[in-house]
C-alpha positions, 0 to 999 in steps of 0.5 A: 131153286136152282143151284145158282139161286142158293143163298150163301148159307145154303151153299155153306151147308152143302159144302160142309156136308161134302167136307164131312162126307169126303174129308176134303173139298176142291174149289173148282169141283164145287164151283162146277157142281153148284154152278157158281163162279170160282170166286164165289166158292173161294169167298164161301170157303173164306167165310166158313174158315172164319167161322171155324167150319173148315181150314182153307188149303191150296185149291180147297179146304179140309176139316179143322183140326180138333182142339181137345182142350188142355194137356191135362184134359187130353191125357184122359182121352182115349188112353188105350188107343194112344198106348197102341200108337205108342207101342208101334212108334217105339218100335222105330227106336234103336239103341243109343239114339238121341230122341226128342219128344215135344208136348202132347198126350200121345207123346206122353204115351210114347215116353211111357213105352220107351224100351229099357236099357237102350242107352237112350238120350231124350230131350223134351220141352214138356214138363210132364214127359220130363217128370216121367223120365226123370226117375229112369236111370237108363235114360239121359234126360235133357229138359228144355226150359223157359216159360211153360204154356199150360194149354200146350203143356210145353216150354215155348219162346225164343230161348226154348227154340234156341236151346232145342235147335242145338240138339241134332236128334236121331228121331223127333217124335213130332206132336201134331194137331193136324196131318194131311198129305197135301197140307202137311203137319200143322199146329193150333198154337203159333209159338208151338208151331215155331218150336216144332219147326226148329226141332224138325229142322235140326233132327235127322228123322221126323216121325208123326204119330196121329190119332184118327181125328187128326188125320186128314185135317189142318190146323192154322199153323203149318209145321212141316211138309208131309214129304219131310216126314220119315214115318207116319204112325196111324191107328189100326183103322186109320183112313186108308186113302190118307195113308196111301197119299202119305206113302205116295210121298215116300213116307213110311206108314205104320199101323198100330195094333188094336187098342186092346192088343198092344204090347211093348216091343222087345229089344230085338224088334226095335228098328229105325224108320226108313223112307219107304212106301207102306208098311 
């Protein structure tokens, strides 16, 4: 059977195989390779996106950002890897800064790793993070209230957005669902994405911290452009091509140490993220 005689299901399978192997597909390349029209490929990608097999982006498609369940479920997944990411992330923190941590299991790990006696102010809309930091007398804690979404693990809605937008944080640790150099930072929940956009717009620096399964993927709701991220913290073995793509946009890329080799940074190692390529 020639390429132009392939059934839609067969094309979908070939496209999915290419997507999984290469991390993204470009519509014009697929049309040329499968000897079909660009419109046919666009229709294929629309159908695959509707079935949850990919996420359409300009010019092609990306793997769908993973949904690992509720916050309580996510907290139990890969704790050592998230602790290693947190260790690298908190090295960007300076004394006296105002930080914003929204909901997410990796951000919980960051809250646990925050250096002591730094005179930090931390704002959060995540009850789990607030509970962790409320017992620390060296941190001034600001809790954003409102209706708590149990799946996201955060206070969301118009009231929460209004209160959060009034806080000009020095560093916003942005909890992410998908991160791609072209598609940007994205979220699975519409209200969560709205909240994150408001916080990012009010913050002086946005830092994204990504586990390997989120790097090079896209979720339904765009939060922030990749070039608007000051620093991206990725795992020790994070995808080199994706890291290079972010660095090419002027994003500072930091790699965490191996999961069994993370240590809380000493006070004299903490530093503010700078917009420079690579690490």
